[in-house]
C-alpha positions in Angstrom: 8.1 -47.9 83.6 9.5 -50.9 81.9 10.7 -53.8 84.0 14.3 -53.7 85.0 15.5 -56.5 82.7 17.8 -56.3 79.7 16.1 -56.0 76.3 18.5 -58.4 74.6 21.0 -60.0 77.0 23.2 -58.9 79.8 22.6 -56.1 82.4 20.4 -57.9 84.9 19.3 -56.2 88.1 22.7 -56.7 89.7 24.7 -55.1 86.8 25.4 -52.0 88.8 26.4 -53.6 92.1 30.1 -53.3 91.6 30.2 -50.0 89.7 32.0 -47.2 91.5 29.8 -44.1 92.1 31.9 -41.5 90.5 32.5 -40.2 86.9 34.9 -42.3 84.8 36.5 -39.0 83.9 37.8 -38.6 87.4 40.1 -41.5 87.1 42.7 -39.0 85.9 42.6 -36.4 88.6 45.5 -34.0 88.1 44.7 -31.4 90.7 48.2 -30.7 92.1 47.4 -27.4 93.7 46.3 -26.7 97.3 42.9 -25.3 98.1 42.9 -21.6 98.5 39.8 -20.1 100.0 38.3 -16.6 99.5 39.5 -13.9 101.9 37.3 -12.5 104.5 37.5 -9.2 102.8 38.8 -8.8 99.2 38.6 -6.6 96.2 39.1 -7.6 92.5 38.3 -6.2 89.1 36.2 -9.3 88.1 34.7 -11.8 90.5 33.2 -14.9 88.9 30.8 -17.1 90.8 31.1 -20.8 89.6 34.2 -22.9 88.9 32.9 -24.8 85.9 33.4 -24.2 82.2 31.4 -21.0 82.2 33.4 -19.4 85.0 36.8 -20.7 83.9 36.3 -19.7 80.2 35.1 -16.2 81.3 38.2 -15.8 83.5 40.5 -17.0 80.7 39.2 -14.5 78.1 39.2 -11.6 80.6 42.8 -12.5 81.4 43.7 -12.3 77.7 41.8 -9.1 77.1 42.9 -7.3 80.3 46.0 -9.0 81.6 46.5 -6.2 84.2 43.1 -6.9 85.9 42.7 -8.9 89.0 40.3 -11.8 88.4 39.0 -14.3 90.9 36.8 -17.4 90.6 34.8 -18.5 93.6 33.7 -22.1 93.8 31.7 -23.8 96.6 33.5 -27.1 96.2 36.5 -27.7 93.8 36.7 -26.5 90.2 34.8 -28.9 87.9 32.6 -30.2 90.7 29.4 -29.6 88.8 28.2 -30.6 85.4 31.5 -29.5 83.8 33.3 -32.4 85.4 30.6 -35.0 85.0 29.0 -34.5 81.6 28.9 -36.9 78.6 32.1 -35.5 77.1 30.4 -34.0 74.0 31.7 -30.8 72.7 28.9 -30.1 70.3 28.2 -27.1 68.0 24.5 -27.7 68.3 22.3 -25.8 70.7 19.3 -27.4 72.5 17.2 -25.5 70.1 17.6 -26.3 66.4 18.3 -23.6 63.8 14.6 -23.5 62.7 13.5 -23.2 66.4 15.9 -20.3 67.0 14.7 -18.7 63.8 11.1 -18.8 65.1 12.1 -16.6 68.0 15.0 -14.4 66.6 14.6 -14.6 62.9 16.5 -16.6 60.2 19.6 -14.4 60.0 20.1 -14.3 63.8 19.7 -18.1 64.0 22.2 -18.7 61.2 24.7 -16.2 62.8 24.3 -18.0 66.2 25.0 -21.4 64.6 27.9 -20.2 62.5 29.5 -18.8 65.7 28.8 -22.1 67.5 30.4 -24.2 64.8 33.4 -21.9 64.8 33.7 -22.4 68.6 35.0 -25.9 68.1 37.9 -24.5 66.2 38.5 -21.9 68.9 38.5 -24.5 71.7 40.8 -26.8 69.7 43.2 -23.9 69.2 43.2 -23.1 72.9 43.9 -26.7 73.9 46.9 -26.8 71.5 48.2 -23.4 72.5 47.9 -24.1 76.3 49.0 -27.7 76.1 45.8 -29.1 77.6 45.5 -32.9 76.9 41.9 -33.9 77.3 41.4 -36.5 74.6 40.0 -34.0 72.1 38.7 -36.0 69.1 36.6 -34.4 66.3 34.4 -37.2 65.0 31.0 -35.6 64.5 27.7 -36.8 65.8 25.0 -39.2 64.7 21.3 -39.1 65.6 19.9 -42.5 64.5 16.3 -43.5 63.8 15.7 -46.8 65.6 12.3 -47.3 64.1 10.6 -46.1 60.8 8.5 -43.5 62.7 11.7 -41.8 64.0 13.2 -41.8 60.5 10.1 -39.9 59.2 10.4 -37.4 62.1 14.2 -36.9 61.7 13.9 -36.5 58.0 11.2 -33.9 58.4 13.3 -32.1 61.0 16.3 -32.2 58.7 14.2 -30.6 55.9 13.3 -27.8 58.2 17.0 -27.1 59.0 17.9 -27.1 55.3 15.0 -24.8 54.5 16.2 -22.3 57.1 19.7 -22.3 55.6 21.7 -25.2 57.0 23.9 -26.8 54.3 24.5 -30.5 53.6 28.0 -29.9 54.9 26.5 -29.1 58.3 23.7 -31.6 58.5 23.1 -34.5 56.1 21.1 -37.8 56.0 22.8 -41.2 56.1 20.9 -44.2 55.0 21.0 -47.3 57.1 24.1 -48.8 55.4 26.0 -45.5 55.7 25.0 -45.3 59.4 26.3 -48.8 60.1 29.5 -47.8 58.4 29.9 -45.3 61.2 28.9 -47.6 64.0 27.3 -51.1 64.0 24.0 -50.4 65.6 21.5 -53.1 66.3 18.6 -51.3 64.7 18.8 -48.2 62.4 16.7 -46.8 59.7 19.2 -44.1 58.9 20.6 -41.1 60.8 21.3 -37.4 60.7 25.1 -36.7 60.7 26.9 -33.5 61.6 30.6 -33.0 61.7 30.3 -30.3 64.3 30.9 -32.4 67.4 34.0 -33.5 69.3 34.6 -35.8 72.3 36.7 -34.9 75.3 37.4 -35.9 78.8 35.6 -32.9 80.3 37.2 -33.2 83.7 40.7 -33.1 82.2 39.6 -30.1 80.2 38.5 -28.3 83.4 41.7 -29.1 85.2 43.8 -28.0 82.2 42.0 -24.7 82.2 42.4 -24.3 85.9 46.2 -24.9 85.6 46.4 -22.2 82.8 44.4 -19.7 84.9 46.7 -20.1 87.9 49.7 -19.6 85.7 48.1 -16.4 84.4 47.6 -15.1 87.9 43.8 -15.7 88.2 42.8 -16.5 91.8 40.9 -19.8 92.2 39.1 -19.6 95.5 37.7 -23.0 96.2 35.7 -24.4 99.2 34.1 -20.9 99.3 30.3 -21.1 99.0 28.7 -17.9 97.8 25.7 -17.0 99.8 24.5 -13.9 97.9 25.3 -11.7 94.9 24.8 -8.0 95.3 25.8 -5.0 93.1 29.5 -5.2 92.9 29.7 -7.6 95.9 29.9 -11.3 96.4 29.1 -12.6 99.9 30.5 -16.0 100.9 31.4 -18.3 103.8 34.8 -19.8 104.4 35.2 -22.3 107.2 31.8 -21.2 108.4 32.8 -17.6 108.7 31.2 -14.9 106.5 33.2 -12.9 104.0 32.8 -10.4 101.2 34.6 -9.7 97.9 34.0 -6.4 96.1 34.4 -6.3 92.4 34.1 -4.0 89.4 32.1 -6.8 87.8 30.4 -9.9 89.2 29.7 -12.7 86.7 27.2 -15.4 87.8 28.1 -18.7 86.1 26.2 -21.1 88.2 23.9 -23.0 85.7 22.2 -25.9 87.4 22.9 -24.4 90.8 21.3 -21.0 90.0 18.1 -21.7 92.0 20.3 -21.2 95.1 20.4 -17.4 94.5 17.6 -14.9 95.0 17.8 -13.3 91.6 17.8 -16.6 89.7 15.6 -18.7 91.9 13.1 -19.5 89.2 15.3 -18.7 86.1 16.4 -22.3 85.7 15.4 -25.8 86.9 18.1 -28.4 87.7 17.3 -31.5 85.8 19.4 -34.6 86.6 21.2 -36.4 83.8 22.8 -39.8 84.8 25.5 -41.8 83.2 27.3 -45.2 83.2 30.6 -46.3 81.7 31.7 -49.8 80.7 35.1 -51.3 81.2 37.5 -50.8 78.3 36.2 -53.1 75.5 38.2 -55.9 74.0 39.7 -55.6 70.5 37.2 -58.2 69.4 34.2 -56.2 70.7 35.6 -53.0 69.3 35.9 -54.6 65.9 32.3 -55.7 66.0 31.1 -52.3 67.0 33.0 -50.7 64.0 32.7 -47.3 65.7 35.0 -46.0 62.9 35.1 -42.2 63.5 34.1 -42.3 67.1 31.2 -40.1 66.3 28.9 -39.4 69.3 25.6 -41.2 69.3 22.0 -40.4 70.2 18.8 -42.0 69.1 15.7 -40.4 67.7 13.6 -40.9 70.9 12.1 -38.1 72.9 13.8 -39.2 76.1 17.4 -38.4 75.4 20.1 -41.0 75.3 23.7 -39.9 74.5 26.9 -41.9 74.1 30.5 -41.8 73.1 33.3 -44.2 72.6 36.1 -43.0 74.9 39.8 -42.8 74.0 40.5 -45.9 76.1 37.7 -47.9 74.4 34.8 -47.6 76.9 31.2 -46.8 76.1 30.2 -43.8 78.2 26.4 -43.4 77.9 23.9 -41.2 79.7 20.3 -40.2 79.6 17.6 -38.1 81.1 14.6 -39.4 83.0 15.6 -39.0 86.6 12.9 -37.1 88.5 12.9 -33.4 89.1 13.0 -32.6 92.8 10.6 -30.3 94.6 11.7 -26.6 94.9 14.6 -27.2 92.6 16.6 -29.0 95.3 20.1 -30.2 94.5 21.6 -32.9 96.7 24.4 -35.4 96.3 22.1 -38.3 97.0 20.2 -37.4 93.7 23.3 -38.2 91.7 22.5 -42.0 92.0 19.2 -43.5 90.9 19.2 -47.3 90.5 16.3 -47.5 88.1 17.5 -44.7 85.8 21.0 -46.0 85.8 19.9 -49.6 84.9 17.7 -48.3 82.1 20.7 -46.4 80.7 22.9 -49.6 81.0 20.1 -51.5 79.1 20.4 -49.0 76.3 23.9 -50.4 75.6 22.4 -53.8 75.0 19.6 -52.3 72.9 21.8 -50.2 70.6 25.2 -51.9 70.8 24.6 -55.6 71.4 28.3 -56.5 70.8 29.0 -54.7 74.1 26.0 -56.1 75.9 28.1 -58.3 78.3 30.6 -55.5 79.1 31.0 -54.8 82.8 29.7 -51.5 84.1 32.5 -49.9 86.1 31.2 -46.4 86.8 27.9 -44.7 87.4 27.2 -41.1 88.3 25.0 -38.1 87.7 24.4 -34.5 88.4 22.2 -31.5 87.6 22.2 -29.4 84.5 20.4 -26.1 84.1 17.3 -25.7 81.9 15.7 -22.3 81.3 12.0 -22.1 80.6 12.5 -21.4 76.9 15.5 -23.6 76.4 17.5 -20.6 75.1 21.0 -19.5 76.2 21.5 -16.0 77.5 24.1 -13.3 78.1 22.8 -10.7 80.5 24.9 -7.6 81.3 23.7 -5.0 83.8 26.2 -2.2 83.9 24.5 -0.2 86.7 24.6 -3.2 89.0 28.0 -4.3 87.8 26.5 -7.7 87.2 26.5 -10.2 84.3 25.1 -13.7 83.9 25.6 -16.4 81.3 24.0 -19.9 80.9 21.0 -21.7 79.7 22.8 -24.5 77.9 20.3 -27.3 78.6 23.0 -30.0 78.6 24.8 -28.6 75.5 27.3 -26.5 77.4 30.8 -27.8 76.7 31.1 -25.6 73.6 28.5 -23.0 74.4 30.2 -22.0 77.6 33.2 -21.0 75.6 31.1 -19.0 73.1 29.1 -17.2 75.8 32.2 -16.5 77.9 33.8 -14.8 74.9 30.6 -12.9 74.3 30.2 -11.6 77.8 33.8 -10.4 77.9 33.3 -8.6 74.5 30.0 -7.1 75.7 31.3 -5.8 79.0 34.4 -4.3 77.4 32.3 -3.0 74.5 34.6 -4.5 71.9 33.5 -4.3 68.2 33.0 -8.0 67.5 30.3 -10.1 65.8 29.7 -12.0 69.1 27.9 -8.9 70.5 25.3 -9.4 67.8 24.4 -12.8 68.9 20.6 -13.1 69.7 21.4 -14.4 73.2 22.8 -11.0 74.2 20.3 -9.3 76.4 17.9 -12.2 76.1 15.9 -12.7 79.3 14.0 -16.0 79.8 10.7 -16.2 81.5 10.7 -17.7 85.0 9.6 -21.2 85.6 6.2 -21.7 87.4 5.9 -21.6 91.1 5.7 -24.8 93.1 3.9 -27.1 93.2 3.1 -26.4 89.5 6.8 -26.6 88.6 7.2 -30.0 90.2 4.0 -31.4 88.7 4.7 -29.9 85.2 8.4 -30.9 84.9 7.9 -34.5 86.1 4.7 -34.8 84.1 6.7 -33.9 80.9 9.4 -36.4 81.8 6.8 -39.2 82.2 4.9 -38.1 79.1 8.1 -38.2 77.0 8.9 -41.7 78.3 5.4 -43.0 77.7 5.4 -41.7 74.1 8.7 -43.4 73.4 7.5 -46.7 74.7 4.2 -46.5 72.8 6.1 -45.7 69.5 8.5 -48.6 70.0 5.6 -51.0 70.7 3.2 -49.9 68.0 5.3 -48.0 65.4 2.8 -45.1 65.7 2.8 -41.8 67.6 0.0 -41.3 70.2 -1.7 -38.2 68.9 -3.1 -36.8 72.2 0.1 -37.3 74.2 2.2 -36.0 71.4 0.0 -32.9 71.1 0.3 -32.3 74.9 4.1 -32.6 74.8 4.3 -30.1 71.9 2.0 -27.7 73.8 3.9 -27.6 77.0 7.5 -28.2 76.0 
């Protein structure tokens, strides 16, 4: 690991001391409804486990398609408690796997169909926000992946060529030279970037709460503080105030993403990887002018250890990254949300990429788990005999994908004649992750390997052949 000092100036070891340990998005908490818990014995047409984007979007589209059905969402905490209320605020049309990578598994036509549906999802979400009067700071500014060093430029241009070869157009993904990139945002170092228009920024927590408000108005039951202990065919078992209960349903939808290892049937289907974030104070007009973040496009660099950032509506830099350790047996605990070393390295990335903001005060820091399937591929699983469905597998790109897969699972269950049912994710079953301790050793080994490759490339300008080959083999 690099020493905990700023790479340019600012962000010394005490930079995080006064930062509050909660998401900056939570400053606008508009929950104005009382907590309603699940009944000891209940019966509904659809019971959805998980009160994040996946669960809420699924409830929303079921309520549109079948307004006469009884629908309930069961959440162990409050709606938006998980990644949906803590993420980086990117609503991206990109999946974790590129078009060329999806094509390798499902074929070119299926990959292009999936990406066309994903790009169109941004229009669908924007239409819902307007129709339902949900104010969450929606801003469609696109996204930039910048090459910080020449080696990254070569890698990004090679990857872009693959996407064009498989059928992506210049309108979807195009190259910006260094001057064009700096016209989008004044980065300290850039050798050019890939730009896509298919990305918006949002306050994800406001989006969650807006959806929850709409669902309550539509008669959907939001049963909060009701931890689910087991999912059985047509049955959800839960505890409320320490007392066991059960809800019978014509369909049970599991929408638990990073918390999936808590359930028997998905114990090894996903691993919870922690992604951490910090946010600066609102930047001064002078600093904003120097940043020249003209379209407020989201930003990530071309490294293997992911860094992601946005300029918020109120002029903050909200920036996050991976690198926090995976915890043995897929454990998820509140204490893992805060990691001093990881948070400081994320803060240092501000000084490295946006030196104009290097002295900005860090006001918030937070984190949480996201779900990663073994093959990094989303899925829509429907088992009619067991009256069970499951969606997920977003690998950190879920703000848009949750909407897409929610619409898909509704259409699939109702057997509607739509193009969504032809998505390659329908019926896709991922392989399980390895058993422990292999999972612990393997996941953390890949995290450290990615970090070491980035540091080697930044120092030497060359890719370490053996380590890079190992990463490609096991990732």
